N, C-alpha and C positions, 0 to 999 in steps of 0.2 A: 437373151434366153436358152435357161440351160435344158441339155439334150440327156436321155440316159447313159450316154456315154459317161458324160461329166457327173454321173453319180454312182458309176463304175469304179471311177479312175478315184473315188474318195470311198467307195464303199467297199472292193475289191468284189471279183468276178464269181468265188467260191459258191455253188450248188450245189446244195444235199439233193442226193435221189437215192429212191429204191424201186427196189422191183415188185411185178406187178401181182407175181406169186407171193409175196413175204405179206404176212398176218398185219393189220390194222394194229396190231399192238408195239406189233415192231414199228412201225411208222412212228405210230405214236414215240415210244424210248426213242428216236432219230433226235424227233423234235422235240422232244426236251431234252437230249443231250447238246442241243446243237440250239437250242433256242429260239427254233421260228416257226412260225405256223402254219408253212405249207414244203414241201415238195414233190418236186419231181418224180416221175413215174419214167423211169428207161428201163426201157428193154433192149438189148443186141440194140446199144449203140443208141437207139430211136428216140426220142420223147414222144410216151403214149399215152399219159395223161397227168396230172396232177392232183396231192389228194392235199388237205388242210383238216383243219379242228374243225372247221364250220361243217366240212363232210362227215369226221366221225359225229359230231354230236349230232346231225342229222338222219344218218343215215345208220348209226348203228348205236348208238342209246336208244332214239327215239322208235326206233323200229322194234327193239327187243332186240337186239343180236349181239353178239362177246367178241370183242378187240380181237380173242384168241386163237377164236377159231374162223372168224373173217377175214377173205382177204385183199389187199387193195385192190385189185382190179373190181371187186366188188361196188366198191365204191367212189371209186377217185373219178372225176370229171374226165371224161376222155375228151372232148373238142376244147380244147386249152387257146386260152388266149394268148398270142403272141405278141412282143414291140421286137423292136430295132432301137441298135444304138442311135442312131443317128433321129427319133420319133421325141420330139420335146416335150419337156414335164407336165408344161400345162395337154398335150394330144393325151397321154398315159391318162393323165387323173379322169380326163373327159370317157376316157374309154372305160376307165375303171367303175365309173362312178354309174353310167350306161349299165355296162353289162353284170354289175352287183359283184365283183370279185374285189382279192385285194391281194393278188398276186400276179405277176407279168416275167412270165420267162421273157432274157433275150434275145432273140437270134439274128445270129449272123453269117450270111452264105450259109446256111443252116446247118449252122453248126448253134448250140447250147451256147453263150459266153457269159452269162449271170441271170441276175433274179432281182427286180422292183420289186419293193411292196409299198404298200397304200403308205407307211409310215416313210418311207424312203424319201416317198415324193412330196408328203408332209414338211419332213424336216429341211428341204432342197427349195421349196416354195418360202418356209418362213425366215430362212439362211438369209435370201434375195430381197425378202422385203426386210430385213435389219439390214443389208449392205443400203438397200434404195434409201434408206432413211438417216444411216449416218450422212449417207451423200449429202442429202437436201441438207442437214442440219446444219453441216458444217461450209453449205453454200448460203446457208438464210444468217450465220453470225459471220461473214467474211467484210 
């Protein structure tokens, strides 16, 4: 059974962040440049929120606001759901499904050490299943 730590070892520990006083436009620009769907919001070294493309669509566009004038703090999710490196992939999938979220910052001893997305988890599960299929095929053909 894979854990979050295994995913981070393959994917890396890079987490892209933005300040709460930045504009939503600046956040979108970073997301586009880094090809990520969410950024952690960090203030003074502390995780204070998360902003995603979904936040932009639902809280800016649909409410008639503009991304150049709206601050990240106005639309970010402040109650950030996090995980630990020792959490299993299945537990993370259950959390994400239940909470309807797509990104989980990974916290170890009070420090952010990475982020996993629903895509990372699905990729991990598929790789594990593919390995199992190959093992079973080898066993059967012996």
